[in-house]
C-alpha positions as CSV (number, residue, x, y, z in Angstrom):
1,M,0.0,0.0,0.0
2,K,1.5,3.3,-1.1
3,S,1.4,6.3,1.2
4,L,-0.3,9.5,0.0
5,T,2.8,11.6,0.4
6,K,4.8,9.6,-2.1
7,L,2.2,9.7,-5.0
8,P,3.6,11.5,-8.0
9,L,2.0,14.8,-9.0
10,T,0.1,14.5,-12.2
11,S,-0.5,17.4,-14.5
12,A,-4.2,17.4,-13.6
13,R,-3.4,17.7,-9.9
14,V,-0.9,20.5,-10.6
15,I,-3.6,22.4,-12.6
16,A,-6.2,21.9,-9.9
17,L,-3.9,23.1,-7.1
18,T,-2.9,26.2,-9.2
19,L,-6.5,27.1,-9.9
20,T,-7.4,26.7,-6.2
21,A,-4.5,28.9,-5.2
22,F,-5.6,31.6,-7.7
23,A,-9.2,31.5,-6.5
24,F,-8.3,31.9,-2.9
25,S,-5.8,34.7,-3.6
26,G,-8.4,36.8,-5.3
27,C,-6.8,36.7,-8.8
28,A,-9.9,35.0,-10.2
29,G,-12.1,38.0,-9.1
30,Y,-14.0,36.1,-6.4
31,Q,-14.3,37.3,-2.8
32,L,-15.3,35.3,0.3
33,G,-17.6,36.4,3.1
34,S,-20.4,38.9,3.4
35,Q,-18.1,41.9,2.9
36,S,-18.2,41.2,-0.9
37,L,-22.0,41.7,-0.9
38,Y,-21.9,45.4,-0.1
39,P,-20.1,48.5,-1.7
40,P,-16.6,48.6,-0.1
41,D,-16.4,52.4,0.0
42,I,-19.3,52.8,2.5
43,H,-18.8,52.2,6.2
44,T,-21.5,54.4,7.8
45,V,-25.2,55.0,7.0
46,Y,-27.4,57.8,8.3
47,V,-31.1,56.8,8.4
48,P,-33.4,59.9,9.1
49,I,-36.8,59.2,10.4
50,A,-39.0,58.0,7.5
51,E,-41.4,60.6,6.3
52,S,-45.0,59.4,6.2
53,D,-48.0,60.3,4.1
54,S,-50.1,58.0,6.3
55,F,-52.6,59.1,8.9
56,R,-51.5,56.3,11.2
57,R,-49.3,57.5,14.1
58,Y,-45.7,56.5,14.6
59,M,-45.4,54.4,11.4
60,G,-42.3,56.4,10.3
61,E,-40.6,55.9,13.6
62,Q,-41.4,52.2,13.6
63,L,-40.1,51.6,10.1
64,T,-36.9,53.6,10.8
65,E,-36.2,51.5,13.9
66,A,-36.8,48.3,12.0
67,I,-34.5,49.4,9.2
68,C,-31.7,50.4,11.6
69,K,-31.9,47.1,13.4
70,E,-31.8,45.2,10.1
71,I,-28.8,47.2,8.9
72,E,-26.9,46.6,12.1
73,E,-27.7,42.8,12.0
74,K,-27.2,42.0,8.3
75,T,-24.7,44.4,6.9
76,P,-21.1,45.5,7.8
77,Y,-22.4,49.1,8.0
78,K,-22.7,51.2,11.2
79,V,-25.8,53.3,11.6
80,V,-24.9,56.8,12.8
81,G,-27.0,59.8,13.8
82,N,-24.9,62.2,11.8
83,P,-26.1,63.4,8.3
84,S,-22.4,63.7,7.2
85,A,-22.1,59.8,7.1
86,D,-20.8,58.0,4.1
87,S,-24.3,57.4,2.9
88,V,-27.9,58.5,3.6
89,L,-30.9,56.2,3.3
90,N,-34.1,58.2,2.9
91,V,-37.5,56.4,3.2
92,R,-40.9,57.8,2.6
93,I,-44.2,55.9,3.4
94,V,-46.3,56.7,0.4
95,S,-49.4,54.8,1.3
96,D,-51.0,52.3,3.6
97,S,-54.3,50.5,3.3
98,K,-56.4,47.8,4.9
99,H,-58.5,45.5,2.9
100,V,-61.0,42.8,4.0
101,I,-60.3,39.6,2.2
102,V,-62.7,37.2,3.9
103,E,-65.9,38.0,5.8
104,D,-68.2,35.8,7.8
105,P,-72.0,35.6,7.2
106,N,-72.5,38.5,9.6
107,D,-70.1,40.8,7.6
108,Q,-67.5,40.6,10.3
109,P,-63.9,40.5,8.9
110,R,-62.3,37.1,9.2
111,Q,-59.1,37.9,7.3
112,V,-57.7,41.4,6.6
113,E,-54.7,42.5,4.6
114,F,-52.6,45.5,5.7
115,N,-50.6,47.0,2.8
116,M,-47.7,49.5,2.8
117,M,-45.9,51.2,0.0
118,V,-42.6,53.1,0.5
119,Q,-40.1,55.0,-1.6
120,V,-36.4,54.4,-0.9
121,N,-33.5,56.6,-2.0
122,W,-29.9,55.7,-1.0
123,T,-27.3,58.3,-1.7
124,N,-23.6,58.8,-0.9
125,R,-22.1,61.8,0.8
126,K,-22.0,63.8,-2.5
127,G,-25.6,63.2,-3.1
128,D,-25.1,60.6,-5.9
129,L,-27.3,57.6,-6.0
130,I,-25.6,54.4,-4.8
131,C,-28.2,52.1,-6.4
132,E,-27.7,53.3,-10.0
133,A,-30.2,52.5,-12.7
134,G,-29.7,48.9,-13.9
135,T,-28.4,47.6,-10.6
136,V,-31.9,47.4,-9.1
137,P,-34.6,45.4,-10.8
138,I,-36.7,48.6,-10.9
139,P,-34.9,51.1,-13.2
140,A,-35.8,54.3,-11.3
141,E,-34.0,56.8,-9.1
142,V,-36.4,56.2,-6.3
143,V,-37.3,52.6,-5.7
144,Q,-40.8,51.8,-4.6
145,L,-41.5,48.8,-2.5
146,S,-44.7,47.4,-1.1
147,Q,-45.4,44.8,1.5
148,S,-48.5,43.3,3.2
149,G,-49.2,41.8,6.6
150,L,-52.0,39.4,7.2
151,L,-54.5,39.9,10.0
152,V,-56.7,37.1,11.3
153,P,-58.7,38.2,14.4
154,E,-59.6,34.6,15.4
155,Y,-55.9,34.0,16.1
156,G,-55.7,37.1,18.3
157,Q,-54.0,39.3,15.7
158,S,-54.7,43.0,15.4
159,V,-53.9,45.8,13.1
160,A,-50.8,46.4,15.2
161,T,-49.5,42.9,14.6
162,A,-50.2,43.1,10.9
163,R,-48.5,46.4,10.7
164,T,-45.4,45.2,12.6
165,D,-45.2,42.2,10.3
166,A,-45.4,44.4,7.2
167,V,-42.8,46.8,8.6
168,E,-40.3,44.1,9.4
169,K,-40.7,42.6,5.9
170,L,-40.2,46.0,4.4
171,A,-37.1,46.6,6.4
172,Q,-35.7,43.3,5.1
173,Q,-36.4,44.3,1.5
174,I,-34.9,47.7,1.9
175,V,-31.7,46.3,3.4
176,A,-31.5,43.7,0.7
177,L,-31.4,46.6,-1.8
178,M,-28.2,47.8,-0.2
179,E,-26.3,44.7,-1.5
180,S,-24.1,45.1,-4.6
181,P,-25.3,43.5,-7.8
182,W,-23.8,40.1,-8.7
């Protein structure tokens, strides 16, 4: 039985080892880790309180808080309270609505859907858009996102739980837009 250290190096093994060395050294253009998902020139993000066209109270504050938590958890960026940060993420709540999906025979709502639509604008310190046209599936300067939360009163849910669900999902979508395109 031959030992593995005494096996001759074949040309296929040499090529495989060389390609592996190039891939891990960065010569092949690949990067490892979550750092490669985000623009490398940005380290801090300022997130002002989301403006709201809604009549519901504190929606802007709730969405801003969820976005800041999501940025801190999922990205390498640091959320700061200074407008002179590397980038500014502006969010505006354009609309929110509540629709009854299912009613019982007595016209009581059994299932209700809470919808929110927001506009997102991410700029760098100079005011240039970071998400340029073509890098986001929606070719626009201001990206519009919408999300819904489901409300089923029989399960003890309320408009507040549906709104919280929609806000958390919107925050995840907004932070996902901060990733660099593949």
